[in-house]
Structure formats: C-alpha cells, structure tokens
N, C-alpha and C positions, 0 to 999 in steps of 0.2 A: 460170267457177264455181261463181261465187258463184248466177249466176241457174241455174244448171243444183240446184241443191242447194234453191234455194226454191223452183223449176220442179214438183220432187220431192213438196217438201215440203209444196205446194198439191192432187196429183195426190193425199194422200194424208189432206190434208184431206175433200178433196172424201168417202171413201172411208169416215174415222172424223169424225164431225164432234165438235168440242169437246179431241179431247185433240191433236192435230196442234198448234193454236194456243198450247200447251204446245209443243214440239220445238221452233216454233221463236221463240218468247221464249227459252225455255235457247242456244237455239244462237245467236241477238242478243248476249245475253246474256258467256259465252263471251268472243262475238270482241269485243265491246268490252274487258270481263274484261283479254284479250291482249294489244292492239293500245293498251290504257294501264299495262299491263307493264311494254312494250316501248319506247314515248313517251313518258312522261310526270318521268320520271328525267331524262331526256337537255335539259330543256322547263328543269327549277332549275339544273343547269349552265348548261345559255345564261343563266338570270334573272342567273345567279349574275355571271357575265363581263361584259352589260350594266352592273349594278350599282354594278361596281370601274372601270371606266373611265369612265361618266357622272361617279359619286367624286372621281377624278381628275381631272374635267377642275374640280370646280367648286372643287377645292383649287389652278387656275394660275390662275384669275379672281381665287377667296379673295384668291393671295397677291399678284395685280398689283392688285389694291385695293388696303392693306397699303400694300404704297410709291410709290401715288401716296397715300393720306392723307399717312402720313409724312414725304415728302418736305416736304411743302404745311407739316406743321405743327410741327418741331419742340420745343413743348412741352409737346404731350401727343400721345406715340409713343403705337403698341398693343405692347404691351409682350410681350418674350417667356415664353415656360413659361408659359404660358398660356390658356384656352381662349379662342377666338377669337371675340366679339360683331358675329353678322352682321349683327345686326341693329342695329346701328349701324351699321352701314358701311352701310347699304339705306337709314336714315333721312338717313345723308350726301349720297346717290346717290352711295357708290360701287363700289354691287352693283346691277344691273339688278330686280334681284327677292330675298330671300334666302332662299340653298341652305342643303339642308341633305341629308346625306348619305341614298339610299331604303335603306340598311341600320340605321341613327339613329344611326350613330357622329358623335362631335360633331370640329368643329374645334380642334386645334393647332398654336401658337405654338411652332416652336422656335428653340434660341440662336441658326443660321446661317439664320434669317427662311425656311425651311421649314416650306409650307400642312403639320397629314400627319390623318389623319383616325383613327380610338380603337378602329377595325372594318378596315378597310383596309391600312395602316401598323404589318407585325409592328414588336411593340420598345416601340409612341406606345403604350401604354394608359397609363389616367389611372388617380393612384390619386381616391380621392374627397377629401378634404384638399386636391385643387387645381383648385378650379376656381374659375371667376371667382372 
C-alpha cells in the first residue's frame, strides 16, 4: 500500500516538478506523527515498569548487604528510620556498586528492616528533616 502511494506520488512528481515533493514530505510527516501518537505513550508505561522492577531488585540487594553488615558489626549497626548510605556499603565491600533508584528515589530503612524507596514505595515519603 505504501509503495503504491509513493509510486503514485513519484508519477505525479514527474508531471509537476517541485510541488509533488512537498506532498511526499507532508505525507511522511503525517505518517510519522500518527505512529508517534500510537506507540510513544506505551513506551513510557513500559519504561516506568522496568524502573520499578529494577529499583525493587536494588532494594533486595541493599537489604542483604545491611543484614550482612549488622551481623558482623554489633556496635556500629545501620540504624532504622533513616536514609541508607549506599556509598558506605560500597566502600566497605558490602555491595558491588553504588545502587541508585532510576527515578531518583532514595533508599530508607524501616523499623522492620525493610528497604523502601522514597519514589516506588507508597506511604514512605520522607520529610526533609529525616535525612541522614
């Protein structure tokens, strides 16, 4: 179908020089805009889902690192109800890299030793005075 339309436009172009190129360009632009309108919103929904799963995986790794750290350091345990210093965990080789939420959330340790994200975990938004 597309080849037919382009072939037809090319025949018209041979008859009228200059103006047919304008028709072809407008046709291609309308086609591109309609494709973007259909597929672009679904791309953002997919991206948000991937970021959420990635953040969840990072929280599991950080929780394991905190449990490992606290089991070996009875005096210097990572405290609850505070933001987690992931740089500290990396410096002391508890994690292999500094984990950061893809949506720029911060990791927070709750009383029941759950690692939550300030962006992806509902009900755990942190106030400004609760930082480090």
